[in-house]
N, C-alpha and C positions, 0 to 999 in steps of 0.2 A: 504828570507826576514825575518826580526825580527818583529813580531806582538805584542810583550809584551808592554802594555801601559807604564810600568815603564821605558822602554827603550827609550820613546819619551816624554820627559817633555813638550815640546812646544805644542804638540797636546793635552795633558791633560789640560793644562792651558787654551787653547782656548775653549775647551768644557765647562769648569767650568764657564767661563765668559759668554758664551752663555746661560747657564741654569739660571744664576742669572738675566740676562737681561729679560728673559721670565717671571720669577716669579715677578719681579718688575712691569711688564706691567699688569699682571693679578691683582695684589693687587691694582694698581691705578684704574683700571676699577671697582673693587668691591667697593672701597670707594666712587667713583662717583655715583654708584647706591644706596648704602646704605644711603647716606645722605638725599636725598629727601624722601625715604621711612620712615626713622626715624622721619622726620619733620611731615609727614602726620599722623603717628601713635600717636605722642605726641599731635598733634592738636585734633585728634579724642577723645583721652582719656580726654583731658581737656574739650572738649565740653560736653562729657557725664557727667563728674563730675559737671560741672556748670549747666546742665539742670536738674539734680536730685533734687527734692524738699526735703528739710529736713523732717524727719519723724515727728518731733514735729510740724512743720508748717503744714504738711499734716493733722495730727490729729486735730490741731486747726481749720483748714479750714473746715474739716468735722464736727467738733463740732458746728461750726457756721451755717452749712447748715442744715435745718430741714430734719428730716427723714420722708419719705413718707410711709404711711402704711394704710391699711384698718383695720377697727375695727368692733367689734360687741358688743352689750350691754349685760352685764351679769345680769340675773334676778334670784332671789330666788323663787323657785316653787317646786311642787311635780313632780317627774320624774318617770313615769311607766317604769320599766325595761323590756327589751326584750333580752332573751338569744338566740343566734343564734347557731344552730348546723346543722349537716349534716348526712345523712344516705341514704340507698337504700331501695326502696320498696321491700318487700318480702311477700310471701303468709302466711296467718295465719295458714292455714291447708292444707298441701300438702301430698298426699298419692300415693302409687302405687296400681292401681286397678288390683286385681288378680281374677282368676277363681277359684271357690270352687269345681268344678266338671270337669271331663274330657269330651272331645268331639270335634267335628269339627265345626268351625265357619261357620254358614250358612247365617248370616246377620250382617252387621255393620251399625249402625245408622249414618246419615249425621252429627249428632251432636257430633260424636266421631272422629273428625279430628283435626289435630294440630291447636290450637288456637280457636277452636269452643267453643261456650257457650252451656251449658245444664242446665236443671232444675232437681231438686231432684225428683227421682222416674222414670225418663225417661229410656227406654230400650236402652242401648248403644250397646250391643252385644248379639246375640242369638246363642246358640249352638244347634246342632242336638238333638232333644228331643226324638227320637224314642225309644232308649234303656231305657230311664227313664219312658216313657209312658208304656212300657211293664212291667217294674218293678212295677209300680203302679198297673197295672191290676193283676199281680201275688199276690201282697200284699193284694189287695181287696179280691181275691179268698180265700187266706189263712185265712183272718179274717172271711169270711163267714163260712168256714169249722169249725174253732175253736168256733165260736159263736153257731153253730148248736150243736156241741159236748157238749158245756157247757149247753145248754138248755136241752139236753137229760140227762146229769148227774144230773142236778137240779131236773128234774122230777123224776128220779129214787130215789134220796135222799129224796124227799118229800114223795114218795110212801113207802119207807122203814120206815120212821117215823110213817106214818099212820098205817102200819102193826104192828108195835111195840105197838102202843097205843091200837089197836084192840085186841091184846093178853092179855090185862089187867095187864101187868106187872107194878109194882110200881118203879122199878129201872130205872135209866137213861141208855139208850142204849149206846153201844160202838160205837166209831167213824167208825169202819169198818162196823158195822151193818147199820149205816146211810149213808155210802158211802161218808164220809167227805173227805178223801184223794183224791178220784177220782174227787170230785167236785172242790177241790182247784187246782188240776192240770189242769182241764179244764178252770178254771178261769184264771190261769196264762198263759195258751196258748192264751186266748183271748187278754190279755194285751200285750203279745209279738207280736202277729199279728197286733194289733192296732198300736204299736210303729213302727213296720216295715212299715206299710202303711204311717204313718206320715213322716218317713224318706224318703220313696220313693217319696212322694209328695214334700217334701222339696228339694230333689235333682232335681226333675223336674222343680221346680220354679227357682232353681239356674242355669238352662240352659239359663235364661234371666238375664244378668248382668245389674243391675239397678244403676242409678246415686245416690250416697249416700248423696249428697247435691247440692245446686246451685253452679255451678262451671264452670271451663274452662279447656280444655285439653292442657297440656303442650306438650306431645308427645305421639303418638300412636305407639305401639310396635308390633302389630299383623296385619294380613291381612285376607281377605276373603278366606275361604277354608282351613285355617291353623288348624291343630289338636293341641289342647292344653291339658295339664294335670292339675291336681289339684295344685293350688297355682302358676300357670304360670302367670308372669306379663303381663298384657294387655296394660297398658299405665300409664302415670303419669298425675294426675289431681290435681287441687287446688281449694279452696273455692274462689268464686268471690263476696261474700257479703261484705267482708271487708278485708283489708290488714294491714300489720304491718310495722313499721319503727323502727329500733334500733338506738337510738340517744345517743351519748356520752355527758355527762355533766361534766364540769371541777369542780375541788374542790372549786375554787373561786366563781362559779355561784351557787353552791348547797345551800348556805344560803338564796338565793333569791327565792327559789322554795319550795313549799309544795307538794312534790311528793307523790303520793298514795303508801302506803306500804301494807295496808290490802285490803281485798276484798270489803269492804264497803266504803273506802276512796273516796272522790270526785276526779274526773279526772282533769287534767290540760289542758287548751285549747292550741292548737298549730295551726299555719298557715303554710302550706307547699307551697313552690314555686319551679318551675322547675329549677334545677341546671345544666341541660344539655343544655337547650336553654334559655338563659337569656332574649331573646326577648319575650318569652311567659309570659304574665302578668296574667295568670290564677292562682288563689289561691284555695287551697283545705283545708278544715277544718279537723283537727284531734284532738285526745285527748290522753294524756298520761294516761294509765290505770294501769301500774305497773312498777316496776324496777327489775333489775336482783338481787339486794340485795348485791352484792359484787363488790368491786373496781377492775378495770383491773390492773393486776400485773405490767405491763410495763408503762402505762400512768397515773395510779391512777385516772381514770375517772369512773364515775358511768353511766351505760347504762340504759336508760329509754326506755320503749316499748310504742309506740303510735299506736293507731288504727285509720284507716281512712275508713269510711263507703263508700260503693259503689265506689270503686276506678276506675272502668271502665266506670263510667257514665251511667250505664244501666237505673237507675231510674231518675237521675238528668239531664242527657243529657250533662254534662260537659265533657271537653276533658279527655281522660283516663290517669290514672297513670299506667304505665306498670311495670310489675315485673322486678326488677333489676334497675329501673330508679333512678338516684341520685336526691335527693331533698334537698333543704335548709329549715330548720325548724326554725320558729320564735316562741319561747315559752314565754308566758306571765308570768312574775315574779311579785314580790312584788313592791309596790310603795315606792320609796325613798323620804322621806318628807324633805322639807326645804333645798334643795340642789341647786347647780349651775351646769349647764351642759355646759362645755366648748367644742367648736368644736376642733377636733384633730389637725386641721391645726394651731391652736393657741398655742399648747403645744409643747415646744422644748424638747431637750434631758435633761435627769436628772430631769424631771418634772419642767422645768422652763417656766415661762410665762412673757410676757411684758404687763404691764398695762399702760394705757394712762390717765393722769390727765385731766378731761374734761374742767377744768377752765384754768390751766396753759399750757395745751397741752405739757406736758413733759412725758418722758418715764421712767418707773420704773420696775425693775426686781423683780420677786417674785418666791419663791419655793412653790409649792402646795403639799398638801397631798391628794393623790387620794384614794377615798373609793371604786370606781368601775369604769369600763370603758367598753364601747361597741365599735362597729365598727365605729360609727360616733362621739361619745362624750366621754369626760372624766368628771366624776362626782366628785365634791368636796363639802365639807362643811367647809368653812373657815370664821370665824367671822372677820378676818382682811381684807377681801375683801368685801366691802359694796355692797348692792344692787344698780344696775345701773352703776357699773364700766365698763370701756371700755377696751376690750381685743384686742391687736394688732394681726392680723392674717396673715400679710405679712411676708415672710421669710426675716429676717434682718441679713446681714453679719456683720454689725457694729452697735451696739446699746449700747452706754455708758449710765450709770445711769444719769438720769436727762436731757437727750438730748431733744432738741426741736422736736416736731412732727408736721407734716403737714398731716392732714387727707385728704384722696383723695376726689375730688369734689363730688362724688356721695354718700358720707357718711354724714349722719346727726347725729352727736354724741349726740344731745340733744333730739332725738326722742326716745320715750319709746315704746317698743314692747309689747302691751297688748295681750298676747297669752298664753294659757296653752297647755300642751301636750296631752290633751284629755282624753278620757275614757280608763282606764287601761285595759279593756277587748279587745278593738279594737286597742289601741295604736295610733289611728289617731288623729291629731290635730283638735280642734274645729274651727280653722280658718286656712287660707292659710299660709304656711310657705315659706318664701323667702330663696333662697339659692344663695350663691356665688356672685361674682362681686361687693363686697363692699356693698351689700344691707343687710337688716335685715335678719339674718340667723339663722336657727335651733331653733327658739323659745327661745332664750337666751338673 
C-alpha cells in the first residue's frame, strides 16, 4: 500500500478543511469571551478616573478646611541650663592589700569578706607571730649586751682622762689614751642593736594587717591557714567614704560650664539618677572637682571627674550607689538670659516651626536660629518672634502658609502662663508645670 500523503490528494484536502474549521470555532469562542471582559475593564477604568478628585480641587478643599493643632505659648524668660551626661560609679581609691612579712594566716576578720565593710585601723588578717616574737627577744638581749659594753667603755674612758689629769701633764691626751675608738665602737653597737630591735618590733606589728582606710572588700584572695610571703596579695579593697564618676562633656556644652581646673576652684553641683532602674526616683548629690585636662581623641569630649560622698548610704541611710552602676548626671550650667524655650515636639526638621497668629488664627512658617538645646527644649533668642506667640505642637503633614487654624478645644490661646523655671541651683520650677495634652506646657 502507498502511504505517501502526496500520492493521495483527496485525503490531504480533507485534513486541511478539518483544521481550518477547528481554528474558526476557537476564534469565535475567544471573541465571545473577550467582548464582555473588555466592556467591564473599560467601565472600571472610567469609574476610577471619574472618582479621582483633581489635585487642585483637593488642595483647595484642604485649604478651606481649618488645620487642627495644639499650641503652647512662648514666653521670654531666663533659662537655667542643665547638661545631661552619663557615667559609671567607680572607687576613688582602690588598692591591692599585701602582706609585708612572711607567715601563716592564723586569723581572718569577719570584716575581710567579699563585700564586707571595715573601718580604718581594724585588724583584717593576723599571721603567726611566734618567729617575730623570738626575733624581738633576741634583739632586746643584743641591745642589753651592747648597752652594758658601752657603759663599761664609757667608764674606762672617763678613768683614763682622770688619770691623765692626775699626772699633771699640760698636753692634750691622745685618743688611744682616752679609749675614744673603743667608746665609739661601743656606741655604734648600741645604735645597731637598737635599730635591729625597732625592725623586729615592726615586723611583729606587721603580722597584723590593718585596714588603711574606711572601705569595703571587693574580693578576698587568701584563706585561713595559708602561708604567705612578703608582698603576697591578700585581697582587693576600696575606699567607701566617697566614689567618683567620669562624665563626658561635649564641646557645645563646655561654654555653659565653669569647670574647676585648679585645686582651689569651686566645684560644680551635679544631681545623679539611677540609669539602670528608671523607676528608682532616688537622687544623689555630687560635685565636679576636677577635669582630665585633655580632650578625648575620638569624640573630642572633655571628661570631668565628680565626687559623691557616702555612696553606700552608711551615714545618710539613702539607697547605695554600687561600684560599676551606670548613672545619669544632671549638671547645673549657666543661666541663659532673655530666651525662649521651645518644646522639641514643636520644632520640625531643618529648624522649622509653625507659629499661629492668635488674632487671625492663621499658620505661619518660621526658620529659627538655635543657640542651645537639651533633651526637652530648643532654646532661641529671636526678636522676630514676640513674647506671647503661639507655637503649633501637633505634627502637620500639610501646612501651607497662611492656612486657617483651629485650636483644639482644651487649648486657651489667650491664657498667659506666669511661670519661671526656678532656682538655677535646683532647676525646679517655682510653680507646677503642665505637660502634654494641649495644656500649658514646659513653662513657655
